[in-house]
C-alpha positions in Angstrom: 217.4 87.1 -66.4 215.7 89.2 -69.0 217.0 92.0 -70.0 214.7 94.8 -68.7 213.5 93.1 -65.7 214.7 93.7 -62.6 217.2 91.3 -60.4 215.1 89.0 -57.8 217.1 89.5 -54.4 219.1 87.1 -53.5 218.3 87.3 -50.0 214.6 86.1 -50.0 214.9 82.0 -50.7 211.1 80.7 -53.3 208.2 80.2 -50.8 209.5 83.1 -48.8 207.3 86.4 -48.4 208.9 89.2 -46.7 207.8 90.5 -43.5 206.4 93.4 -45.8 204.0 91.1 -48.1 202.7 89.2 -44.8 201.3 92.3 -43.8 198.9 92.2 -46.7 195.8 90.9 -46.7 196.3 87.7 -48.7 192.6 86.4 -50.1 192.2 82.8 -51.2 189.3 81.4 -53.1 188.5 78.5 -52.6 185.8 75.2 -54.0 183.7 74.0 -50.5 184.4 70.7 -52.2 188.1 71.2 -54.3 189.2 68.0 -54.1 192.8 69.1 -54.5 192.8 71.7 -52.3 190.6 70.9 -49.6 188.7 73.7 -47.4 191.0 72.3 -43.8 194.2 72.7 -45.8 193.1 76.0 -47.8 192.4 77.4 -44.2 195.5 75.6 -43.0 197.6 77.6 -45.2 195.8 81.1 -44.4 196.5 80.4 -41.0 200.0 80.5 -42.0 199.6 84.2 -43.0 199.6 87.0 -40.6 196.9 88.6 -42.9 194.5 85.8 -44.8 191.3 85.1 -45.6 189.5 82.1 -47.7 186.9 82.9 -49.4 184.5 79.8 -49.9 182.1 79.9 -53.1 179.9 76.6 -53.1 181.3 74.6 -55.8 182.8 72.2 -56.9 186.5 71.6 -58.4 189.6 73.1 -58.7 189.1 76.7 -60.0 186.9 79.5 -59.7 187.4 80.0 -63.6 186.2 76.5 -64.5 182.3 76.5 -62.5 181.1 80.2 -62.8 179.5 82.4 -60.4 178.9 86.3 -61.0 179.3 87.0 -57.5 182.7 84.6 -56.6 184.1 87.0 -60.4 182.7 90.3 -58.3 184.6 88.9 -54.8 187.9 88.8 -56.9 187.1 92.3 -58.6 186.3 94.2 -55.0 189.6 92.7 -53.6 191.6 93.1 -56.7 190.4 96.8 -57.8 190.0 98.3 -53.9 191.4 95.8 -51.4 187.6 94.7 -50.8 187.3 91.9 -49.7 183.5 90.1 -48.1 182.6 90.5 -44.5 183.9 86.9 -42.3 181.0 83.9 -43.1 179.9 85.6 -46.5 179.5 82.8 -49.3 179.0 82.3 -53.1 176.9 80.6 -55.0 177.9 78.9 -58.7 176.1 79.5 -61.1 174.6 76.9 -62.7 175.8 73.2 -61.7 178.7 71.8 -63.4 176.9 68.3 -63.5 174.2 70.1 -65.2 173.2 68.3 -68.1 
């Protein structure tokens, strides 16, 4: 353990969330055409949490970092800064197709 770092509770095993953590709204961002985590899998994962929502970007690939979307970046900022999450059903498009020449 590094000096100055708080020690992890021995009562919680890796992968377990405390009841308090499960009450917080979790945002799961997913591309509609994600080959690593297909959208049904993202929705199944979100269903495992007490309060989670899946936000869909109409794009390709596994990470929103590699397929730019100004709209999705705004969703991330709103969520991380103020806890705001877009209305159910809202999606974002990508700024350009990853397959554009």
